[in-house]
PyMOL Python script that loads the backbone (N, CA, C, O; Angstrom):
from pymol import cmd

cmd.read_pdbstr("""\
ATOM      1  N   MET A   1      86.697  61.515 -44.932  1.00  0.00           N
ATOM      2  CA  MET A   1      85.368  61.545 -45.251  1.00  0.00           C
ATOM      3  C   MET A   1      84.430  62.405 -44.477  1.00  0.00           C
ATOM      4  O   MET A   1      84.224  62.256 -43.272  1.00  0.00           O
ATOM      5  N   HIS A   2      83.902  63.263 -45.183  1.00  0.00           N
ATOM      6  CA  HIS A   2      82.795  64.333 -44.373  1.00  0.00           C
ATOM      7  C   HIS A   2      81.586  63.598 -43.986  1.00  0.00           C
ATOM      8  O   HIS A   2      81.115  62.729 -44.720  1.00  0.00           O
ATOM      9  N   TRP A   3      81.025  63.946 -42.762  1.00  0.00           N
ATOM     10  CA  TRP A   3      79.857  63.370 -42.383  1.00  0.00           C
ATOM     11  C   TRP A   3      79.151  64.475 -41.546  1.00  0.00           C
ATOM     12  O   TRP A   3      79.675  65.157 -40.665  1.00  0.00           O
ATOM     13  N   LYS A   4      77.885  64.525 -41.976  1.00  0.00           N
ATOM     14  CA  LYS A   4      77.335  65.741 -41.180  1.00  0.00           C
ATOM     15  C   LYS A   4      75.577  65.361 -41.244  1.00  0.00           C
ATOM     16  O   LYS A   4      75.000  65.052 -42.286  1.00  0.00           O
ATOM     17  N   VAL A   5      74.929  65.466 -39.908  1.00  0.00           N
ATOM     18  CA  VAL A   5      73.704  65.296 -39.821  1.00  0.00           C
ATOM     19  C   VAL A   5      72.868  66.456 -39.813  1.00  0.00           C
ATOM     20  O   VAL A   5      73.110  67.304 -38.954  1.00  0.00           O
ATOM     21  N   TYR A   6      71.984  66.634 -40.564  1.00  0.00           N
ATOM     22  CA  TYR A   6      71.170  68.008 -40.472  1.00  0.00           C
ATOM     23  C   TYR A   6      69.812  67.938 -39.422  1.00  0.00           C
ATOM     24  O   TYR A   6      69.156  66.915 -39.223  1.00  0.00           O
ATOM     25  N   ASN A   7      69.610  68.992 -38.933  1.00  0.00           N
ATOM     26  CA  ASN A   7      68.337  68.841 -38.065  1.00  0.00           C
ATOM     27  C   ASN A   7      66.997  68.206 -38.711  1.00  0.00           C
ATOM     28  O   ASN A   7      66.177  67.638 -37.990  1.00  0.00           O
ATOM     29  N   GLN A   8      66.843  68.313 -39.903  1.00  0.00           N
ATOM     30  CA  GLN A   8      65.888  68.198 -40.765  1.00  0.00           C
ATOM     31  C   GLN A   8      65.847  66.787 -40.974  1.00  0.00           C
ATOM     32  O   GLN A   8      64.919  66.350 -41.654  1.00  0.00           O
ATOM     33  N   GLY A   9      66.903  65.807 -40.392  1.00  0.00           N
ATOM     34  CA  GLY A   9      66.655  64.421 -40.581  1.00  0.00           C
ATOM     35  C   GLY A   9      67.828  64.030 -41.733  1.00  0.00           C
ATOM     36  O   GLY A   9      68.189  62.860 -41.863  1.00  0.00           O
ATOM     37  N   MET A  10      68.348  65.044 -42.498  1.00  0.00           N
ATOM     38  CA  MET A  10      69.012  64.881 -43.644  1.00  0.00           C
ATOM     39  C   MET A  10      70.520  64.721 -43.341  1.00  0.00           C
ATOM     40  O   MET A  10      71.053  65.392 -42.457  1.00  0.00           O
ATOM     41  N   THR A  11      71.202  63.819 -44.090  1.00  0.00           N
ATOM     42  CA  THR A  11      72.534  63.377 -43.840  1.00  0.00           C
ATOM     43  C   THR A  11      73.262  63.710 -45.106  1.00  0.00           C
ATOM     44  O   THR A  11      72.787  63.650 -46.240  1.00  0.00           O
ATOM     45  N   GLN A  12      74.551  64.089 -44.748  1.00  0.00           N
ATOM     46  CA  GLN A  12      75.359  64.404 -45.960  1.00  0.00           C
ATOM     47  C   GLN A  12      76.567  63.677 -45.936  1.00  0.00           C
ATOM     48  O   GLN A  12      77.132  63.456 -44.864  1.00  0.00           O
ATOM     49  N   LYS A  13      77.066  63.242 -47.129  1.00  0.00           N
ATOM     50  CA  LYS A  13      78.220  62.324 -47.317  1.00  0.00           C
ATOM     51  C   LYS A  13      78.853  62.610 -48.466  1.00  0.00           C
ATOM     52  O   LYS A  13      78.310  62.921 -49.527  1.00  0.00           O
ATOM     53  N   LYS A  14      80.266  62.480 -48.206  1.00  0.00           N
ATOM     54  CA  LYS A  14      81.151  62.938 -49.608  1.00  0.00           C
ATOM     55  C   LYS A  14      81.772  61.465 -49.978  1.00  0.00           C
ATOM     56  O   LYS A  14      82.463  60.966 -49.091  1.00  0.00           O
ATOM     57  N   LEU A  15      81.608  60.727 -51.168  1.00  0.00           N
ATOM     58  CA  LEU A  15      82.112  59.568 -51.512  1.00  0.00           C
ATOM     59  C   LEU A  15      83.029  59.945 -52.531  1.00  0.00           C
ATOM     60  O   LEU A  15      82.824  60.831 -53.360  1.00  0.00           O
ATOM     61  N   GLN A  16      84.344  59.036 -52.415  1.00  0.00           N
ATOM     62  CA  GLN A  16      85.285  59.226 -53.451  1.00  0.00           C
ATOM     63  C   GLN A  16      85.018  57.912 -54.554  1.00  0.00           C
ATOM     64  O   GLN A  16      85.017  56.697 -54.356  1.00  0.00           O
ATOM     65  N   VAL A  17      84.798  58.709 -55.772  1.00  0.00           N
ATOM     66  CA  VAL A  17      84.687  57.644 -56.892  1.00  0.00           C
ATOM     67  C   VAL A  17      85.824  58.196 -58.136  1.00  0.00           C
ATOM     68  O   VAL A  17      85.677  59.002 -59.054  1.00  0.00           O
ATOM     69  N   PRO A  18      87.033  57.342 -57.685  1.00  0.00           N
ATOM     70  CA  PRO A  18      88.118  57.900 -58.700  1.00  0.00           C
ATOM     71  C   PRO A  18      88.109  57.737 -59.958  1.00  0.00           C
ATOM     72  O   PRO A  18      88.979  58.333 -60.593  1.00  0.00           O
ATOM     73  N   GLU A  19      87.157  56.910 -60.672  1.00  0.00           N
ATOM     74  CA  GLU A  19      86.861  56.732 -61.914  1.00  0.00           C
ATOM     75  C   GLU A  19      86.251  57.807 -62.608  1.00  0.00           C
ATOM     76  O   GLU A  19      86.285  57.792 -63.838  1.00  0.00           O
ATOM     77  N   VAL A  20      85.570  58.950 -61.865  1.00  0.00           N
ATOM     78  CA  VAL A  20      84.921  59.932 -62.555  1.00  0.00           C
ATOM     79  C   VAL A  20      85.941  60.889 -63.082  1.00  0.00           C
ATOM     80  O   VAL A  20      86.900  61.422 -62.523  1.00  0.00           O
ATOM     81  N   HIS A  21      85.409  60.982 -64.510  1.00  0.00           N
ATOM     82  CA  HIS A  21      86.410  61.827 -65.199  1.00  0.00           C
ATOM     83  C   HIS A  21      85.715  62.683 -66.311  1.00  0.00           C
ATOM     84  O   HIS A  21      86.349  63.613 -66.808  1.00  0.00           O
ATOM     85  N   CYS A  22      84.666  62.458 -66.649  1.00  0.00           N
ATOM     86  CA  CYS A  22      84.030  63.391 -67.657  1.00  0.00           C
ATOM     87  C   CYS A  22      82.549  63.835 -67.296  1.00  0.00           C
ATOM     88  O   CYS A  22      82.081  63.669 -66.170  1.00  0.00           O
ATOM     89  N   ASP A  23      81.937  64.342 -68.219  1.00  0.00           N
ATOM     90  CA  ASP A  23      80.460  64.894 -67.963  1.00  0.00           C
ATOM     91  C   ASP A  23      79.548  63.494 -67.979  1.00  0.00           C
ATOM     92  O   ASP A  23      78.518  63.332 -67.324  1.00  0.00           O
ATOM     93  N   HIS A  24      80.154  62.534 -68.865  1.00  0.00           N
ATOM     94  CA  HIS A  24      78.936  61.371 -69.045  1.00  0.00           C
ATOM     95  C   HIS A  24      79.039  60.578 -67.513  1.00  0.00           C
ATOM     96  O   HIS A  24      78.057  59.962 -67.100  1.00  0.00           O
ATOM     97  N   CYS A  25      80.243  60.642 -66.753  1.00  0.00           N
ATOM     98  CA  CYS A  25      80.450  60.101 -65.542  1.00  0.00           C
ATOM     99  C   CYS A  25      79.516  60.776 -64.780  1.00  0.00           C
ATOM    100  O   CYS A  25      78.615  60.131 -64.243  1.00  0.00           O
ATOM    101  N   LYS A  26      79.604  62.190 -64.627  1.00  0.00           N
ATOM    102  CA  LYS A  26      78.758  62.925 -63.895  1.00  0.00           C
ATOM    103  C   LYS A  26      77.026  62.866 -63.979  1.00  0.00           C
ATOM    104  O   LYS A  26      76.227  62.911 -63.044  1.00  0.00           O
ATOM    105  N   THR A  27      76.777  62.753 -65.379  1.00  0.00           N
ATOM    106  CA  THR A  27      75.211  62.515 -65.762  1.00  0.00           C
ATOM    107  C   THR A  27      74.779  61.392 -65.429  1.00  0.00           C
ATOM    108  O   THR A  27      73.635  61.284 -64.988  1.00  0.00           O
ATOM    109  N   SER A  28      75.505  60.446 -65.553  1.00  0.00           N
ATOM    110  CA  SER A  28      75.245  58.892 -65.317  1.00  0.00           C
ATOM    111  C   SER A  28      74.924  58.583 -63.595  1.00  0.00           C
ATOM    112  O   SER A  28      73.886  58.067 -63.179  1.00  0.00           O
ATOM    113  N   ILE A  29      75.863  58.949 -62.904  1.00  0.00           N
ATOM    114  CA  ILE A  29      75.805  59.116 -61.462  1.00  0.00           C
ATOM    115  C   ILE A  29      74.656  59.855 -60.880  1.00  0.00           C
ATOM    116  O   ILE A  29      73.854  59.411 -60.059  1.00  0.00           O
ATOM    117  N   GLU A  30      74.679  61.030 -61.405  1.00  0.00           N
ATOM    118  CA  GLU A  30      73.595  62.153 -60.563  1.00  0.00           C
ATOM    119  C   GLU A  30      72.444  61.535 -60.854  1.00  0.00           C
ATOM    120  O   GLU A  30      71.670  61.368 -59.910  1.00  0.00           O
ATOM    121  N   GLY A  31      72.015  61.016 -62.292  1.00  0.00           N
ATOM    122  CA  GLY A  31      70.809  60.480 -62.870  1.00  0.00           C
ATOM    123  C   GLY A  31      70.153  59.443 -61.827  1.00  0.00           C
ATOM    124  O   GLY A  31      69.078  59.547 -61.235  1.00  0.00           O
ATOM    125  N   ALA A  32      71.257  58.256 -61.763  1.00  0.00           N
ATOM    126  CA  ALA A  32      70.683  57.147 -61.136  1.00  0.00           C
ATOM    127  C   ALA A  32      70.665  57.270 -59.569  1.00  0.00           C
ATOM    128  O   ALA A  32      69.933  56.481 -58.973  1.00  0.00           O
ATOM    129  N   VAL A  33      71.261  58.013 -58.973  1.00  0.00           N
ATOM    130  CA  VAL A  33      71.242  58.405 -57.537  1.00  0.00           C
ATOM    131  C   VAL A  33      69.937  59.331 -57.289  1.00  0.00           C
ATOM    132  O   VAL A  33      69.157  59.117 -56.361  1.00  0.00           O
ATOM    133  N   ALA A  34      69.801  60.298 -58.148  1.00  0.00           N
ATOM    134  CA  ALA A  34      68.763  61.036 -57.797  1.00  0.00           C
ATOM    135  C   ALA A  34      67.225  60.454 -57.956  1.00  0.00           C
ATOM    136  O   ALA A  34      66.225  61.083 -57.610  1.00  0.00           O
ATOM    137  N   GLU A  35      67.222  59.004 -58.603  1.00  0.00           N
ATOM    138  CA  GLU A  35      65.942  58.413 -58.795  1.00  0.00           C
ATOM    139  C   GLU A  35      65.736  57.642 -57.575  1.00  0.00           C
ATOM    140  O   GLU A  35      64.664  57.037 -57.600  1.00  0.00           O
ATOM    141  N   LEU A  36      66.422  57.469 -56.516  1.00  0.00           N
ATOM    142  CA  LEU A  36      66.296  56.718 -55.201  1.00  0.00           C
ATOM    143  C   LEU A  36      65.361  57.659 -54.262  1.00  0.00           C
ATOM    144  O   LEU A  36      65.584  58.869 -54.214  1.00  0.00           O
ATOM    145  N   ASP A  37      64.449  57.146 -53.619  1.00  0.00           N
ATOM    146  CA  ASP A  37      63.593  57.732 -53.017  1.00  0.00           C
ATOM    147  C   ASP A  37      64.596  58.155 -51.706  1.00  0.00           C
ATOM    148  O   ASP A  37      65.563  57.477 -51.358  1.00  0.00           O
ATOM    149  N   GLY A  38      64.153  59.445 -51.041  1.00  0.00           N
ATOM    150  CA  GLY A  38      65.008  59.954 -50.100  1.00  0.00           C
ATOM    151  C   GLY A  38      66.400  60.603 -50.385  1.00  0.00           C
ATOM    152  O   GLY A  38      67.216  60.778 -49.480  1.00  0.00           O
ATOM    153  N   ILE A  39      66.606  60.907 -51.527  1.00  0.00           N
ATOM    154  CA  ILE A  39      67.814  61.949 -52.180  1.00  0.00           C
ATOM    155  C   ILE A  39      67.430  63.255 -52.041  1.00  0.00           C
ATOM    156  O   ILE A  39      66.572  63.624 -52.842  1.00  0.00           O
ATOM    157  N   ASN A  40      67.814  64.029 -51.273  1.00  0.00           N
ATOM    158  CA  ASN A  40      67.542  65.550 -51.414  1.00  0.00           C
ATOM    159  C   ASN A  40      68.485  66.034 -52.386  1.00  0.00           C
ATOM    160  O   ASN A  40      67.933  66.814 -53.163  1.00  0.00           O
ATOM    161  N   LYS A  41      69.814  65.841 -52.648  1.00  0.00           N
ATOM    162  CA  LYS A  41      70.706  66.301 -53.480  1.00  0.00           C
ATOM    163  C   LYS A  41      71.946  65.354 -53.910  1.00  0.00           C
ATOM    164  O   LYS A  41      72.593  64.800 -53.022  1.00  0.00           O
ATOM    165  N   VAL A  42      72.249  65.185 -55.159  1.00  0.00           N
ATOM    166  CA  VAL A  42      73.466  64.725 -55.560  1.00  0.00           C
ATOM    167  C   VAL A  42      74.211  65.467 -56.238  1.00  0.00           C
ATOM    168  O   VAL A  42      73.662  66.171 -57.085  1.00  0.00           O
ATOM    169  N   GLU A  43      75.416  65.527 -56.108  1.00  0.00           N
ATOM    170  CA  GLU A  43      76.502  66.478 -56.987  1.00  0.00           C
ATOM    171  C   GLU A  43      77.766  65.784 -57.203  1.00  0.00           C
ATOM    172  O   GLU A  43      78.540  65.527 -56.281  1.00  0.00           O
ATOM    173  N   VAL A  44      77.968  65.490 -58.390  1.00  0.00           N
ATOM    174  CA  VAL A  44      79.430  64.779 -58.655  1.00  0.00           C
ATOM    175  C   VAL A  44      80.519  66.060 -59.128  1.00  0.00           C
ATOM    176  O   VAL A  44      80.344  66.889 -60.020  1.00  0.00           O
ATOM    177  N   ALA A  45      81.503  65.929 -58.350  1.00  0.00           N
ATOM    178  CA  ALA A  45      82.678  66.927 -58.784  1.00  0.00           C
ATOM    179  C   ALA A  45      83.817  66.003 -59.641  1.00  0.00           C
ATOM    180  O   ALA A  45      84.539  65.093 -59.233  1.00  0.00           O
ATOM    181  N   ILE A  46      83.708  66.507 -60.776  1.00  0.00           N
ATOM    182  CA  ILE A  46      84.558  65.600 -61.715  1.00  0.00           C
ATOM    183  C   ILE A  46      86.129  65.783 -61.272  1.00  0.00           C
ATOM    184  O   ILE A  46      86.911  64.832 -61.247  1.00  0.00           O
ATOM    185  N   ALA A  47      86.513  67.217 -60.902  1.00  0.00           N
ATOM    186  CA  ALA A  47      88.057  67.446 -60.774  1.00  0.00           C
ATOM    187  C   ALA A  47      88.237  66.986 -59.519  1.00  0.00           C
ATOM    188  O   ALA A  47      89.442  66.969 -59.268  1.00  0.00           O
ATOM    189  N   GLU A  48      87.397  66.502 -58.372  1.00  0.00           N
ATOM    190  CA  GLU A  48      87.637  66.120 -57.119  1.00  0.00           C
ATOM    191  C   GLU A  48      87.622  64.611 -57.002  1.00  0.00           C
ATOM    192  O   GLU A  48      88.175  63.962 -56.113  1.00  0.00           O
ATOM    193  N   ALA A  49      86.687  63.985 -58.343  1.00  0.00           N
ATOM    194  CA  ALA A  49      86.456  62.625 -58.334  1.00  0.00           C
ATOM    195  C   ALA A  49      85.629  62.148 -56.866  1.00  0.00           C
ATOM    196  O   ALA A  49      85.858  61.190 -56.127  1.00  0.00           O
ATOM    197  N   THR A  50      84.705  63.097 -56.787  1.00  0.00           N
ATOM    198  CA  THR A  50      83.820  62.758 -55.527  1.00  0.00           C
ATOM    199  C   THR A  50      82.461  62.997 -55.890  1.00  0.00           C
ATOM    200  O   THR A  50      82.187  63.661 -56.890  1.00  0.00           O
ATOM    201  N   VAL A  51      81.537  62.468 -55.097  1.00  0.00           N
ATOM    202  CA  VAL A  51      80.053  62.481 -55.170  1.00  0.00           C
ATOM    203  C   VAL A  51      79.558  63.078 -53.798  1.00  0.00           C
ATOM    204  O   VAL A  51      80.001  62.509 -52.800  1.00  0.00           O
ATOM    205  N   ASP A  52      78.769  64.059 -53.615  1.00  0.00           N
ATOM    206  CA  ASP A  52      78.302  64.817 -52.534  1.00  0.00           C
ATOM    207  C   ASP A  52      76.985  64.145 -52.676  1.00  0.00           C
ATOM    208  O   ASP A  52      76.452  64.096 -53.785  1.00  0.00           O
ATOM    209  N   VAL A  53      76.354  63.556 -51.493  1.00  0.00           N
ATOM    210  CA  VAL A  53      74.940  63.406 -51.571  1.00  0.00           C
ATOM    211  C   VAL A  53      74.217  63.608 -49.991  1.00  0.00           C
ATOM    212  O   VAL A  53      74.578  63.187 -48.892  1.00  0.00           O
ATOM    213  N   ASP A  54      73.167  64.352 -50.363  1.00  0.00           N
ATOM    214  CA  ASP A  54      72.193  64.767 -49.078  1.00  0.00           C
ATOM    215  C   ASP A  54      71.083  63.774 -49.063  1.00  0.00           C
ATOM    216  O   ASP A  54      70.353  63.692 -50.050  1.00  0.00           O
ATOM    217  N   TYR A  55      70.900  63.022 -48.034  1.00  0.00           N
ATOM    218  CA  TYR A  55      69.889  62.062 -48.030  1.00  0.00           C
ATOM    219  C   TYR A  55      69.038  61.755 -46.775  1.00  0.00           C
ATOM    220  O   TYR A  55      69.560  62.033 -45.696  1.00  0.00           O
ATOM    221  N   ASP A  56      67.754  61.200 -46.771  1.00  0.00           N
ATOM    222  CA  ASP A  56      67.341  61.127 -45.637  1.00  0.00           C
ATOM    223  C   ASP A  56      67.479  59.830 -44.928  1.00  0.00           C
ATOM    224  O   ASP A  56      66.615  59.058 -45.345  1.00  0.00           O
ATOM    225  N   GLU A  57      68.086  59.395 -44.192  1.00  0.00           N
ATOM    226  CA  GLU A  57      68.568  57.933 -43.458  1.00  0.00           C
ATOM    227  C   GLU A  57      67.583  57.193 -43.319  1.00  0.00           C
ATOM    228  O   GLU A  57      67.764  55.981 -43.438  1.00  0.00           O
ATOM    229  N   ALA A  58      66.138  57.750 -43.003  1.00  0.00           N
ATOM    230  CA  ALA A  58      65.083  56.942 -42.890  1.00  0.00           C
ATOM    231  C   ALA A  58      64.311  56.372 -44.124  1.00  0.00           C
ATOM    232  O   ALA A  58      63.380  55.566 -44.109  1.00  0.00           O
ATOM    233  N   THR A  59      64.813  56.876 -45.024  1.00  0.00           N
ATOM    234  CA  THR A  59      64.276  56.296 -46.374  1.00  0.00           C
ATOM    235  C   THR A  59      65.275  55.647 -47.285  1.00  0.00           C
ATOM    236  O   THR A  59      64.812  54.874 -48.124  1.00  0.00           O
ATOM    237  N   VAL A  60      66.312  55.799 -47.261  1.00  0.00           N
ATOM    238  CA  VAL A  60      67.364  55.317 -48.148  1.00  0.00           C
ATOM    239  C   VAL A  60      68.852  55.226 -47.153  1.00  0.00           C
ATOM    240  O   VAL A  60      69.168  56.121 -46.370  1.00  0.00           O
ATOM    241  N   ASP A  61      69.595  54.059 -47.354  1.00  0.00           N
ATOM    242  CA  ASP A  61      70.655  53.998 -46.602  1.00  0.00           C
ATOM    243  C   ASP A  61      71.932  54.166 -47.335  1.00  0.00           C
ATOM    244  O   ASP A  61      71.852  54.199 -48.563  1.00  0.00           O
ATOM    245  N   LEU A  62      72.981  54.267 -46.835  1.00  0.00           N
ATOM    246  CA  LEU A  62      74.340  54.534 -47.678  1.00  0.00           C
ATOM    247  C   LEU A  62      74.688  53.541 -48.643  1.00  0.00           C
ATOM    248  O   LEU A  62      75.055  53.681 -49.810  1.00  0.00           O
ATOM    249  N   ASP A  63      74.517  52.555 -47.984  1.00  0.00           N
ATOM    250  CA  ASP A  63      74.788  51.053 -48.984  1.00  0.00           C
ATOM    251  C   ASP A  63      73.975  51.031 -50.187  1.00  0.00           C
ATOM    252  O   ASP A  63      74.404  50.589 -51.253  1.00  0.00           O
ATOM    253  N   LYS A  64      72.695  51.545 -50.018  1.00  0.00           N
ATOM    254  CA  LYS A  64      72.021  51.421 -51.423  1.00  0.00           C
ATOM    255  C   LYS A  64      72.461  52.652 -52.466  1.00  0.00           C
ATOM    256  O   LYS A  64      72.264  52.661 -53.681  1.00  0.00           O
ATOM    257  N   ILE A  65      73.005  53.523 -51.794  1.00  0.00           N
ATOM    258  CA  ILE A  65      73.360  54.724 -52.618  1.00  0.00           C
ATOM    259  C   ILE A  65      74.642  54.148 -53.422  1.00  0.00           C
ATOM    260  O   ILE A  65      74.701  54.193 -54.651  1.00  0.00           O
ATOM    261  N   LYS A  66      75.611  53.629 -52.649  1.00  0.00           N
ATOM    262  CA  LYS A  66      76.750  52.970 -53.156  1.00  0.00           C
ATOM    263  C   LYS A  66      76.562  52.226 -54.127  1.00  0.00           C
ATOM    264  O   LYS A  66      77.057  52.478 -55.225  1.00  0.00           O
ATOM    265  N   SER A  67      75.782  51.133 -53.888  1.00  0.00           N
ATOM    266  CA  SER A  67      75.496  50.040 -54.705  1.00  0.00           C
ATOM    267  C   SER A  67      74.882  50.719 -55.996  1.00  0.00           C
ATOM    268  O   SER A  67      75.308  50.316 -57.078  1.00  0.00           O
ATOM    269  N   THR A  68      74.045  51.583 -55.984  1.00  0.00           N
ATOM    270  CA  THR A  68      73.551  52.195 -57.173  1.00  0.00           C
ATOM    271  C   THR A  68      74.482  52.863 -58.196  1.00  0.00           C
ATOM    272  O   THR A  68      74.256  52.909 -59.406  1.00  0.00           O
ATOM    273  N   ILE A  69      75.651  53.420 -57.516  1.00  0.00           N
ATOM    274  CA  ILE A  69      76.620  54.141 -58.347  1.00  0.00           C
ATOM    275  C   ILE A  69      77.650  53.052 -59.001  1.00  0.00           C
ATOM    276  O   ILE A  69      78.299  53.202 -60.036  1.00  0.00           O
ATOM    277  N   GLU A  70      77.632  51.823 -58.061  1.00  0.00           N
ATOM    278  CA  GLU A  70      78.449  50.786 -58.404  1.00  0.00           C
ATOM    279  C   GLU A  70      77.896  50.161 -59.747  1.00  0.00           C
ATOM    280  O   GLU A  70      78.653  49.874 -60.674  1.00  0.00           O
ATOM    281  N   GLU A  71      76.533  49.968 -59.794  1.00  0.00           N
ATOM    282  CA  GLU A  71      75.610  49.728 -60.728  1.00  0.00           C
ATOM    283  C   GLU A  71      75.955  50.508 -62.006  1.00  0.00           C
ATOM    284  O   GLU A  71      75.892  49.940 -63.096  1.00  0.00           O
ATOM    285  N   GLN A  72      76.331  51.840 -61.896  1.00  0.00           N
ATOM    286  CA  GLN A  72      76.555  52.461 -62.976  1.00  0.00           C
ATOM    287  C   GLN A  72      78.029  52.372 -63.671  1.00  0.00           C
ATOM    288  O   GLN A  72      78.380  53.089 -64.609  1.00  0.00           O
ATOM    289  N   GLY A  73      78.847  51.348 -63.037  1.00  0.00           N
ATOM    290  CA  GLY A  73      80.161  51.119 -63.317  1.00  0.00           C
ATOM    291  C   GLY A  73      81.385  51.800 -62.752  1.00  0.00           C
ATOM    292  O   GLY A  73      82.461  51.973 -63.324  1.00  0.00           O
ATOM    293  N   TYR A  74      80.985  52.210 -61.351  1.00  0.00           N
ATOM    294  CA  TYR A  74      82.013  53.038 -60.744  1.00  0.00           C
ATOM    295  C   TYR A  74      82.358  52.551 -59.394  1.00  0.00           C
ATOM    296  O   TYR A  74      81.389  52.405 -58.648  1.00  0.00           O
ATOM    297  N   ALA A  75      83.684  52.225 -58.844  1.00  0.00           N
ATOM    298  CA  ALA A  75      84.114  51.967 -57.683  1.00  0.00           C
ATOM    299  C   ALA A  75      83.898  53.154 -56.877  1.00  0.00           C
ATOM    300  O   ALA A  75      84.058  54.290 -57.323  1.00  0.00           O
ATOM    301  N   VAL A  76      83.515  52.879 -55.630  1.00  0.00           N
ATOM    302  CA  VAL A  76      82.891  53.857 -54.517  1.00  0.00           C
ATOM    303  C   VAL A  76      83.823  53.447 -53.094  1.00  0.00           C
ATOM    304  O   VAL A  76      83.840  52.379 -52.482  1.00  0.00           O
ATOM    305  N   PHE A  77      84.466  54.530 -52.869  1.00  0.00           N
ATOM    306  CA  PHE A  77      85.310  54.506 -51.658  1.00  0.00           C
ATOM    307  C   PHE A  77      84.639  55.678 -50.614  1.00  0.00           C
ATOM    308  O   PHE A  77      84.352  56.820 -50.974  1.00  0.00           O
ATOM    309  N   GLY A  78      84.481  55.213 -49.437  1.00  0.00           N
ATOM    310  CA  GLY A  78      84.027  56.354 -48.400  1.00  0.00           C
ATOM    311  C   GLY A  78      82.641  55.971 -47.815  1.00  0.00           C
ATOM    312  O   GLY A  78      82.094  56.706 -46.993  1.00  0.00           O
TER     313      GLY A  78
END
""", "prot")
cmd.dss("prot")
cmd.show_as("cartoon", "prot")
cmd.util.cbc("prot")
cmd.orient("prot")
């Protein structure tokens, strides 16, 4: 897993989401996560079955991001 902290207080995390396999998956996850406060960027890579997310840890924590993805019906690792 990749973990990087930016000077601006933003954190980047790559999550494994093995069930991602189509544009519907991408749209569902990106839409739900983007609605959370503190999300700077969220991008699903279908071919890699990953979700890259840049977020402000002072506003939203990683557990909330993971639970939001899980609420869409996808298991999250990382």
